[in-house]
N, C-alpha and C positions, 0 to 999 in steps of 0.2 A: 562909585559909592553905592548905587542901587544893587549892582552885582554883588558887592561884598555883603550887604545886608541879606540878600537872597541866599548866598552861600551859608551865612550864619543861621538863617532860618531853616535851611535844609538840614543842617547838622542837628538842630534842636528837634525837628520832627523825627529824624532817624534815631536819635538818642531816646526819645519818648517811646517809640515803637519797641526798641530793644529793651528798655527798662520796665515798661508797663504792659505791653501786649504779649511779648514772647514769654515772660515768666508766668503769666496767667495761663497761657497755652500749655506750658509744661506742667503746671499744677493740675490742670484738667486732665491731661494725659494720665497722670498718676491717680487722681481721685475718682475719675469716672470709670467704672468697670467695663471690660470689653463687652460690646453689645449694648452699652448704655447710651449710645447715640443712634439716631434714626437710621435704620437699615445697615448698621455697621457690620453685623454678622455676615451678611451677603457680600458686602464690599471686601471684608477680610478674606473670604473664600476666593474672590476674584484675584486678590493680590497673591495668595498662596498658589493658586492655579497658574498664575503668570510665571512664577518661578519654575514651574514644571513644563513651561513652553506652551501652555494653553492661552493663546492670545485672545481668544473669544470663546464663549460657551458653545455647546452643541446640544442636539436634541437626543433624548432617549424616551422610551415609553415606560411609565411608572405606574404601579398599582397603588391606589390611595385608600385611605381608611373607610371610604364609602363603598369599596369593592370595585370601583371603576378604574379601568386602565386609560391613562391619558398621556399624550406627548408632553414633555416638559423641557425647557431650556435650562441648562445648568452646567456644572463643571464636575470633574472627577478628582477628588482630594480625600485625604484622611478625614473621616467625620469627627475626629477628636478636635479639629479646629472649630467646627460648628458647635460642638458641645461646650467648648471653652467659652464661646462668645454668646451663647443662648441665654437671654435674660428672663424668659418665661417659657413654660411648657407649651408645646403646640396645642392650640385649641381646636381639636378635631371635631367638636360639636358645632363649630362655626365655619371653619374652613377645613377641607380635607387635607390630610398630610400623608406623605409616603408611608407605606406600611408593608413590612416591618421597617422601623427606622434602622438605617445601617449602623453596624457596630464599629467602634473605633479600632484602629490598629492596622487597617489596610485601606487603600483607596477605594472609594465608592462614589457613585453618581449622586450629586445633591442638587435639587432644583433651585434655581435662582430667578427664573422668569425674566422680567424686563432687564434686571441688572446683568444677566448673562450676556446681553447684547451690547453693552456699553463698550466703546473704544477703550483700549487699555492704557492710553498715554498717561493719565493721571494716577494710575496704580503703580507706576514704576518706582517712585521713591519708597513707598511702603513695602513693596516686594523686595527691594534691595535691603531694606532694614531687616525684614524677616530672614532673608538669606544670610545676612551677616550674623544674626543671632543664632541661627541653626549651625553655621560653620563654627561658631565659638562654643558650641555645645550647650547653649542655654535651653531651658525647658520651653515648651510651646508658649507658655504665658510670658516668659522672659523675651522670647523672640518677637512675640506680638507687641510687647511694650517697646522694643527697639524699632519695630515697624512704625509705631505711632511717632516715636521721636524723629525718625527719618522723614515722615510726612511733615512734622513741624519744621524741620530744617529747610525743606523745600518751600514751605509756606513763608518762612522767615526770609529766605533769599528773594523770593518774588516780591514780598512786601517791602523789604529794604530797597530793592532795585526800583520799585515804583516810586517811593518817596525820594530817592536820590535823583531819578531821571525826570520827574515832573517839573515842568517850568512854572506851573501854577496849580491851584486846586489841591494842595497837599492836605489841607484841613479835612476836606471831604474824603479823600483817599484814606487818610489816617482813621477817620471815623468808621468807614466800612471795614477796614482791616482789624480794628480792635473791638468790634461788636462782640459781645459774648457768644452770639450764635456763630459768627465766623470763626472765632477761636476754638469753640467747641468742635466744629466740623474739622478744623485743621488738626486738632489733637485726636482725631479718630481715623478710621480707614475710609470714611465717606469721601468720595472724590469731590464733593461740592466745595470743600474748603480750598483746594488748589484751583478750582474753577474761578472762585471769587478773586483769589490773588492774581490769577492770570488775567482776568478782566481789568483789575486795577492796574497791572503793569502795562497792558495794552493801551489803556486810556492815558497813562502817564507818558508813554512813548509818543503818542499822537499830540501831546502838547507842544512838541517841537516839529520843525519842518524838514529835518534832514532825511534823505531818502532811506537810510538804513533803519531809522526809527519806524517808518511806515511799513517796511518789509518785515521787520521783526514783529510789529503789532499784528500784521496780517497773519503771520505764522501762529501767534498765540490765539487769535480769534479762530483760526482754522482748527486748532486743538480743542477749543471750547465747543465749537459746532460739531466736531467729530464725537465728542463725549456726549452731548445732548443736542441733537439737531434742531429741536424747537427754538433754541436760542440763536438761530441763524440771523435774525434781524439785528443782532448787535453788530454785525458787519457794517451797518450804516455809519459806525464810527469812522470808517475809512474814507467817507465822503466829505468830512468836515475838516477845516472850514470850507463851506461852499464858496466857490469863486464867483465874482460878479457875473451876472447873466449866465449862470452855470449851464443851462441847456445847450448853449452854443460853445462852451469852453472845452478845448481838448484836454485840459487838466482834469476836469470833472469826469470825462469819459474814460481817461486812463485809470482814475480811481474806481470807476464802476467795474472796469476789467479786473482790477486787483480784488475788489469785493467779491466778484463772481468766483474767482479762483480760490478765495478763502472759504467760500460756502460750499463749493462743488464737492470736495472730499466728504463732507458730512452728509450731503444728499446721497452720494454713491454708497456710503456706509450704511445708511438706514435702509436703502433699497436692498442691499445685500443681506443684512440681518433680518429684515422682515421676510424676505423670500426663503432664507435657508436656516434661520436659527430661532426667531421669535415664536412663542407659543402662547396660548391663552393662559391666564391665571386661574387656577381651579377654584371652584365654589361648590358647595353642596347644591343639589338640584334646586332651582328656583324658577318661578314664573316671571316672565318679562314684565318690566315696569310699565307704568301708564303711558309713557311716550312711544311705546312699541305700536306700530301700525300694521304689522304683519298678521297672519292668521293666528288664532288662538285655539286651544292652549299652545303656549310657546314656552317650553321648558329648556333651560340652559344649564350646563354643567361647569361654566366658567365665564370669563369675559369673552367677548366676541367682537373683534374690531370691525369685521364686515357688517355684522348686524347693527352695530352702533353707527356706522357710516350711513346705513339705510335709515336709521332713526333721524339723523341730522338732515339728510337730503329730503326726507319726507316733509320736513318743515324747516326750510333754511333759516327762519328767524331764530331757531335754537342755536345756530352758530354764534349769535350775538348774545342772546338772553341767558344762556347757561353760564358763560364766563362772567357776564355782568352781575349775576346773582352772587358770585364769589367776591367780586371786586368792589361792588358798590352798595351791598347790604351793610349797614352800620356795624352790626354785631360781627359779621364775618371779616369786615375790613379791620376792626379793632383786633381780632384774633390774628389776622395776618401781620399786622403791625407788631404785636407782641411776639409773634414767631420770628419776625425779622430781627428783633432785638435779642431774643433768646427764650426758647422753651426747651428744656432739657429732657433727658430720658427718651421714652418712646412717645414724645409729644404730650406728656402727662405731668411734667414737673415744672411748675412756674418758678421764676426767680422772684426775689423779694420786690415788693412794689417800688421801693426806692430806686431800684435799677431802671425800671421802665420810666419812672418820673424823671430821673436824671437824664436819660437819653432823649426824652421828649423835650425837656427844657433846653438841652444842649443843641438839638436841631434848630429850635426857634432862635436861640442865641447866636448860633453860627450864621444863620441867614441875616440877622440884624447886624452883626459885627462886620461881616464881609461885604455887605451890600454896597457900601460906598467905595470899596476897593476894586470892584470889577465892573465891567460893562457887559451887559447881556446881549448876545447875538441872537435875535429872535428867530431868524430863519433856521439857524442851526438847532436852537432849542426845540422848535416845532418838529424838525426832522428826527432828532434824538428821542423826544417824548413819544412820537408816533412809533418809532422803532421799538421802544420799551413796551408800549402797549401791545404791539403786534407780537413781540416775543412772549409776554406773559399770556396773551390770548392763545398762542400756539401751545404753550406748556399746558394750559388748562384743557384745551381740546384734546391734546395727546393723552391726558389723564382720563378724559371721558371715553376715548376710544379704546385704551388699553388696560384701564384699571377699574372702571365703573361697571356695575351690573347693567345688562342690556335694558334700555328703556327707562332707566331711573331718571327722576326729575332733578337730581343734583349731581355735581361732580364729586367723586370721592378723592379725598386726600390733598387738597390745596394747602400749601404751607408757606409761611412768610419767608423762609430761607430762599425760596425760588426767586424772590425779587432782588436779592443781594447782588448777583452778577450784573444786574442792569444799572445799578446806581453809579458806578464809577464813570460811565461815559458822559454823565451830566457835566463833568468838569470841562468838557470840550465845547460847551455852549457859552462859556464866558471868556472874556479877555481881561487881563489885569489893567487897571488904569495906569498911566505913566508913572505916577508917584505912589503906586500901591505898596511898594516895599517899605515906605516910610509911614504908612497909615497905622495909627495905634490900634485900630480894630483888628488887624491881623495878629498883633501880639496878644490881644485879649482872646482872640479865637484859639490861639495856641494854649493859653492858660485854661480856657474852658474845656477844650478837648482833653488835655492831660488831667484835669481835675476829675472828669467823668471816668476816664480810664483808670485813674488811681482808686476811685471809689470801687470800680469793678474788681480791681486786684485784691481788695480787702473783702468785699461782700460776696462775690461769686464763689470763691473757693469754700468759704464757710457754708454757703447755701448748698454747694455740691456735696460737701462732706455729710450734711444732714440728709440730703436726698437719697444717697446710696449707702 
């Protein structure tokens, strides 16, 4: 009886994702212009370069608008793709740009900096879409749209698989997958959309105990860590549920071994790219900020990871206080929450207030409705919450090291979307109560989740049409 109700509930969640989430994703792919999603132009160039066999970027020396020659990490593609997806003119009075800008029509080197170092795994669907569009004789704009659709197809496949394979926690997984921010990323060339879906699928797999589930989840986690090594702490998913007296349990140590194997490729990748590909992000000449403890004057022409490491090591308290200012300041925490729900454009286009209010109310309602249907495993929750904090801490520190001006008192660029890959693993901290399938709260949770998603399907496209 319970199994039948569970299968019925699974079909409802799958139908809701297919009917409410994926149509909104398709609408965003059409309504939002190329480059209208954070960093999309650079991610598009990575997908185009992958078609040409450029698995990762490479270094070249470039002359910039301030007359300085600098090494830069990038790819060699036709600049027409960059022009197609450029949403604003380069601001050479703020950040130096290559000069002269390469003309379209023949391959040229285009700097991408940190994005040039990313592992190519999550660019494959978009690259195949662009390749298919080119083979069909479509224009570059048409091929790029087909690339977006291919990315949506991959996102939809991951999302549907997550909802189908999850033994519990579908309400939370559905919520993460249909967030406007998640769907906006999935409808673009930004790899973060597929990362979110991969994390959801990994968590869904680990709600069951079959060995093949754990192996497949470990593979997905390895892909995520390869794409962005600061997310290595999500591999803690592979340790739960913690067995009784786990320090002495051979099962626990086998899982530790699997976790190490999942993380190791990402560690090796970041060592390789740091040594042979990564370059500083250029800036106009500036004096080091107040946290710099080295000799002055100290003028820099870009970011400097080694100098930033010197700043952090000169006062180890900064390793905690700088990320804490981003996470626990009320104003910045609210902006991160809004960014997790959805801030469109180049992080400058807010959604209507009703969308944020609906998601806030939905989160509270979900917790209340599902509370009686699940049993919280406190030790697993403590482990997973600690892993999430470590992951976001590493993400913020990586931004300070590679993106922030030397010695600055704040971290540049924290965004709410960076939290989204961490949310799915929380489903592993709960266990359904024996009669959970018959609990009315779960049916109300489905109604609440689909109501919020239906509101988004109406409101978000109208808002996007006005934004752009």
